[in-house]
C-alpha positions in Angstrom: 78.5 61.0 86.7 75.7 63.2 85.6 74.9 64.0 89.2 78.4 65.0 89.8 78.4 67.3 86.8 75.2 68.9 87.9 76.7 69.4 91.4 79.8 71.1 89.8 77.7 73.3 87.6 75.6 74.3 90.7 78.7 75.1 92.6 80.0 77.3 89.8 76.7 79.1 89.5 76.7 79.8 93.3 80.3 81.0 93.1 79.4 83.3 90.2 76.4 84.6 92.1 78.5 85.3 95.2 81.0 87.2 93.1 78.2 89.2 91.5 76.7 90.1 94.8 80.1 91.0 96.2 81.0 93.4 93.4 77.5 94.8 93.2 77.3 95.9 96.9 79.7 98.8 96.6 77.6 100.2 93.7 74.4 100.4 95.8 75.3 103.6 97.7 76.3 105.6 94.5 73.1 104.3 92.9 71.1 105.6 95.9 72.9 109.0 95.7 72.0 109.2 92.0 68.4 108.4 92.7 68.2 111.0 95.5 69.9 113.5 93.2 67.5 112.8 90.4 64.4 113.0 92.7 65.6 116.2 94.4 66.2 118.1 91.2 63.1 116.7 89.4 60.9 117.7 92.2 62.7 121.1 92.5 63.4 120.6 96.2 66.7 122.4 95.6 67.2 125.1 93.0 68.9 123.8 89.9 71.4 126.8 90.1 72.8 125.1 93.2 72.3 121.5 92.3 72.0 121.0 88.5 70.0 118.1 87.1 71.8 114.9 86.4 70.9 115.2 82.7 72.5 118.7 82.6 75.7 117.4 84.2 75.7 114.4 81.8 75.4 116.6 78.8 78.2 118.9 80.1 80.4 115.9 80.8 79.9 114.7 77.2 80.8 118.2 75.9 83.9 118.4 78.2 85.1 115.0 77.1 84.6 115.6 73.4 85.6 119.3 72.9 86.1 120.8 76.3 89.1 121.3 78.5 88.5 118.5 81.0 91.0 116.0 79.5 93.7 118.7 79.2 93.1 119.9 82.8 93.3 116.4 84.2 96.5 115.7 82.2 98.2 118.8 83.6 97.1 117.9 87.2 98.2 114.3 86.8 101.7 115.4 85.6 102.0 117.5 88.7 100.9 114.7 90.9 103.4 112.3 89.2 106.3 114.6 89.9 105.5 115.4 93.5 104.2 112.0 94.4 107.1 110.0 92.9 109.6 112.3 94.7 107.7 111.8 98.0 107.5 108.0 97.5 111.2 107.7 96.7 112.5 109.8 99.6 109.7 108.8 102.0 110.4 105.0 101.6 114.1 105.6 101.8 114.1 107.6 105.0 111.3 105.5 106.4 113.5 102.4 106.1 116.4 104.1 107.7 114.3 105.4 110.6 112.7 102.0 111.1 116.0 100.2 111.2 118.0 102.7 113.1 116.9 104.1 116.5 119.5 106.8 116.3 118.3 108.1 112.9 114.7 107.9 114.3 115.6 110.0 117.3 117.4 112.5 115.1 114.4 113.2 112.8 111.3 112.3 114.9 110.9 115.6 116.9 111.2 117.8 113.8 109.0 115.7 111.6 106.3 115.4 114.3 106.3 119.2 114.6 106.1 119.8 110.8 103.2 117.3 110.5 101.1 119.5 112.8 101.1 122.3 110.2 98.0 122.1 108.0 98.9 121.6 104.3 97.0 124.7 103.3 99.3 126.8 105.5 102.3 125.8 103.4 100.8 127.1 100.1 101.5 130.9 100.6 105.1 130.1 101.8 105.8 127.8 98.9 104.3 130.3 96.4 106.6 133.0 97.9 109.6 130.7 97.5 108.9 129.1 94.1 106.4 131.5 92.5 103.2 130.3 90.9 104.9 128.1 88.4 105.1 124.3 88.4 107.7 124.1 91.3 105.2 125.4 93.9 102.5 122.9 93.0 105.0 120.0 92.9 106.3 121.1 96.4 102.8 121.2 97.8 102.1 117.6 96.5 105.4 116.5 97.9 104.7 117.9 101.3 101.2 116.5 101.5 102.0 112.9 100.4 105.5 112.6 102.0 104.6 111.9 105.7 101.9 109.1 105.1 104.5 107.2 103.1 107.3 107.9 105.5 105.3 106.9 108.6 103.8 103.8 107.2 107.2 102.6 105.8 108.8 103.2 109.2 106.0 101.5 111.0 106.2 98.5 108.7 109.9 98.1 109.2 109.5 98.5 113.0 106.9 95.7 113.2 109.2 93.1 111.6 109.1 89.9 113.5 112.0 89.8 116.0 112.2 86.1 115.8 112.9 86.3 112.0 115.6 88.8 112.6 117.2 86.6 115.2 117.2 83.7 112.7 118.8 86.0 110.1 121.4 87.2 112.6 122.1 83.6 113.6 122.9 82.8 109.9 125.1 85.9 109.9 123.2 87.7 107.1 124.5 91.1 106.1 122.4 94.2 106.8 121.5 94.3 103.1 120.4 90.6 103.1 118.4 91.3 106.3 116.7 94.1 104.6 115.9 92.4 101.3 114.9 89.0 102.8 113.3 89.9 106.1 112.6 93.7 106.6 111.3 94.5 103.2 108.8 91.6 102.7 107.5 92.3 106.2 107.1 96.0 105.6 105.6 95.9 102.0 101.9 95.7 103.0 102.4 98.8 105.3 104.4 100.6 102.6 101.6 100.1 100.1 99.1 101.5 102.6 101.3 104.6 102.9 101.5 104.8 99.1 97.7 104.7 98.8 97.2 107.3 101.5 99.8 109.5 99.9 98.2 109.2 96.5 94.8 110.2 97.8 96.2 113.2 99.7 98.2 114.3 96.7 94.9 114.6 94.7 93.5 116.9 97.4 96.8 118.8 97.5 97.0 119.5 93.8 93.4 120.7 93.6 93.9 123.0 96.6 97.1 124.4 95.2 95.7 124.9 91.7 92.7 126.8 93.2 95.0 129.2 95.0 97.9 129.7 92.6 97.6 128.3 89.1 96.4 129.2 85.6 95.8 125.6 84.5 94.8 122.2 85.9 91.5 120.7 87.3 91.7 122.8 90.5 92.0 126.0 88.5 89.1 124.9 86.3 86.9 124.2 89.3 87.6 127.6 90.8 87.1 129.4 87.5 83.7 127.6 87.0 82.7 128.5 90.5 83.5 132.2 90.0 81.4 132.1 86.8 78.6 130.2 88.5 79.0 127.3 86.0 78.0 124.6 88.4 77.6 121.8 85.9 81.3 122.2 85.1 82.1 122.1 88.8 80.2 118.8 89.2 81.9 117.4 86.0 85.3 118.3 87.5 84.5 116.7 90.9 83.2 113.5 89.2 86.3 113.3 87.0 88.6 113.7 90.1 86.7 110.9 91.8 86.8 108.5 88.8 90.5 109.1 88.1 91.3 108.8 91.8 89.5 105.5 92.0 91.3 104.3 89.0 94.7 105.2 90.4 93.8 103.7 93.7 92.7 100.4 92.0 96.0 100.2 90.1 98.0 100.7 93.3 95.8 98.1 95.0 96.5 95.6 92.2 100.2 96.2 92.3 100.2 95.8 96.1 98.3 92.4 95.8 100.8 91.2 93.1 103.8 92.1 95.3 102.3 90.9 98.6 100.3 87.7 97.7 100.8 86.3 101.2 99.0 89.3 102.7 96.1 88.8 100.3 95.8 85.2 101.3 95.8 86.0 105.0 92.9 88.4 104.4 90.8 85.7 102.8 
């Protein structure tokens, strides 16, 4: 009995150690970057005007979080992302489902959408500013345009890859189109839909920062551009780090929701 308990304890310790190693590995590369940054600035290989010291950036980050504008800037940018991204997710999933289920609808939209996708996002900014001005609408439109197609394409692809045998079984049982969608198409497409949502979310971050740099008087992109113009590089680095951290957090939340909604996919991966 004592031997069995020791064996169980050893297995638990090994499992804990494996988990620790698993979660530590992704932190190694950022740690190496931090060490290289510290060494480069300490040895003055690169002028501190171009690459400020880690300590300087840490002090500036503390100042920005306590009494600076960083939180407000992130809040403004996140609100813009929420509006544009949610609109893109809603319409992208809806039309992606229709295009995936109906060859006629796919043929109707595919040529136009393929052509529009070739236009770089940055090329839309001047046009959207002329249409909507430099207010909120232009930034939301940029985010919508940037995140729409990854969501649409992945939704359409997920629907299109639905197992034909399952569809034949559903048709054999004379399921309605709605039942086919909810019981067969949607569960099959959910993993692909979440990939599109994650891609769209990442691109929306890039889009909002780019749009705010060109035509805005608030937001994290505006703050980065303003700090660059004033040669305040610690603030630039603080903004970039904040974008990365918040982006990672949002991505992790979406990943968690995806795992909860598609547990079968998570089990297959393991």
